[in-house]
Steps between C-alpha positions, in 0.01 A plus 500: 500500500735781609259567781527132614884519473510816718261351750732189558799728524329717756376191696849367514646827613246534762560126617878578524450822689262325740761233606668606827877510462530238770188293458546150618855567662380281789508189277882508544449376864203261422595142501535301192653149575378369158757273337523469126631217293734562208315670221617673183364767259631711215570874586456730206780754469745308731846538367646173412841587635349482853580154604491386857304467822375769735439378860287752696424423870214668684330500833193287424321383812432741786321255742478151600191356689391761752821686497610780268847666442546859596791559272554439135839336510397241769225361279538169305689544169428388155721465189373602139706363219483658159694356213528728192627331191421488123235775541297294768443510878487183708385558864474316812429602871572315823486567867840478651494172666699599805491314830346809648219488238453118537500517883243780484287297265514203740387694804255726309663795660828696473801279620803597711765701332660845510242767384522879506174526692268244669189400290142583617422314725864440623678166518584343828824292538465176699869460508780745578647686202250328264548757214881443502425138421220568257526449120647870435518399124229737360769617235294678248672841470743422212643214296865459369697251303850432630675247272250229426301571830177693522453676827201681665581735772375759761676691770626185672808288469267211417476466111309236314593322186214460255425312175452767219295243287243413778547786755525233754736553799788273504591580854701756720844547380759333718794751476852387504627816655864575563396704814330372803261657755659670791455337844143561615406673178287381211418630159171705519480754223628539135440750224246352249694706228838402390727652230621278212819629349416538130867405413567186717151390587591485866225581756563741788268495796475597865367309801500548874538282804369600839506372866289554801745747637414736210845477328493419125695466188477654147636238269583596145534193281531385146383188308687372192246366249733194450430398851146633556447370848813633669513841661844656526544753778644830393488711797334462853428814704381460865235743607353565843148475363347304218464698162263433208571537123248422220742609230864609445706684245825394302734698270802369321713512817267540795205352675272745660273428801266770621441467870149627576412676802348208680609155653348186597490355852567136435387397848132594413515279188624209705214553731244424216380859489436660149776685321340845537557469876870437453544824298674781669509838336799622700749668261490866386708452176540259218844365413646373180760237577737460203696173473785445251446198281870437469555524878164418641646431853629851534285732706226675292510865437184657655300795367237649736191680370178633647259220592300333217357163421524310170383167346668452163825600322490562139878507422840619629801587307819721527602817343825708544416619853327210656191275503152584364221281651127538399219378716147553626488753783244557764496725793280257692515139604260335242454135617195620678190634320385491133686258248627314812183421701202341324211725654680842438554395144141407440364817671498790257501791751771341712740410218463847348546701802753310712756364235845652503624555138833348372740694278774370303826663647862500368758511774865585423741372739818710447815277539729778381508858366402827671189329667688188618319332781175685423164385355291705253174388364227598258137382410461319181131412488178708482464608863118544452479119450631202711763302304632153577522142394787623283692294235762557236660325221703254707799496252564859638525405863827654648521723190410863436127486344227732388177314549293338782160370473252490803153507636327830580227572748321834522580510126546866381417641847156324533355499843433131468780251586334266259572722198778277368733491213822346375768781440823513310735751642778635268742635765730639230230725335243518786233382276227250612282244307192347634262206463177573691132413478222595739419229757798282382755395746837381341751272665864583528651508132783270407731596201559243215793588293507456115836667425790674678347835539383607843131525384509272194239250625160476652326511834281234649245553781155378606216741536186442712188681355301621801187530299477143374718319759711346224880490457699547190855463393625824346803537252632851421787643322783596740595814315149685535269255691280477187286182534603211262264216628265417771333172583241414769619253747290203628494610856516828707829585648483662841776708665801413297862482610823502296511343153792311356568443121678172422620546146481189273311303765227329278309173489273336250132591510402173659513522880783320672730500198853549594641859483730604225760750602580662174715775686613313806835680476345843507447721797169478679343850499380504870 
């Protein structure tokens, strides 16, 4: 009997050791357009205080007909809805029914619209500027709730309203702005990420207009949740070339826009060429533009640092000498290559050798004191890993904080990009906690609060098992990342985007029943 038990233990150990740390990583960029109707099941160990809905978008379909996308973010999006309530999970999945997707279905090929790179084989416009007049509504990067309106967004001024019960698209939001396009300009880009003030619930975002001449604007705006379809212009900055922002930072008194060392040639976009051909890496430095929230029309204070690139900001806050902003830092432009393009992500040798690692960096913008006007910085994350897709307890936005949660690649210095983990970084003590399994690929984690403490809650994330091709929802303790519950999902989740937790958003088990918002007055942890 003892021999048999030891044999089983040995066999399991050998099996675990034989699993490559990145086996099945390519499944992240393998299409799965399967749609799943509303289905519910109990989840042993799921805390009953977790009550709400997680919406997790993903890239889901990487081809149409004889054409295939080159880049992940160009692909057709999909929404996964996971309701956690009373110890159970209810799940549904639906392709984002955008005009871009429906037009592509109709022609059995990839329809006109702005893309970062042309599909293979390429599209051919039959009318001038056909991409400008395409759907351009493949808004699967992130979801928000503003007032009673649910929005899906991407790096575009086009946002779509969707129904959180059915995941159907209501339509493009018709904004009632109090600012208008400049003559011969049109809004072309916007940051997919916005900052929601945890005290007021107001949304702060940035979008850009451009013209054929190349001149553009950087428009900082706010949305009052009481009037969710009206953008109020706070500040307009005219730039000689078009800038690009995916995220921004905000403290109690300031909004911080990091100007990256590249611009967009809008004339290329108007000519129906892909966005990559409009990118110009022409700057030798990166600039932090600091806008006063109380006097946003005033000229921003500008801090210049050595050239770097970023994707996401975890938080910004103020101390006695200035502003702290924490963000994902890279020495190289990373919208090319692994984790951006499909083929390099699927190819092990290419992804392991060519990817440039992200580190989480803290920049201190000195507004006063002996270093006034200067910038100092430090690395927060493990420099042997790549750290990005960073989240915090959203109640601590604009405030001093200790913890961020993020994804790691090259975990613990592995040579494999696909060696992934979820990490909790305690910036106050330097300690790190991890959730990791061989050949498991977690999504960006989202924090769900239980109490008022910064880490008094849980993290939710999906994880794709590369050995089985199955995805699960994982629930861990936010204090130490100890696993609390795990449940296999009805379908595989490919490359996931940014999750949103909608607290108190629940419906009955029967499909189609009306949603009950038990905490509609609460903040949405996005």
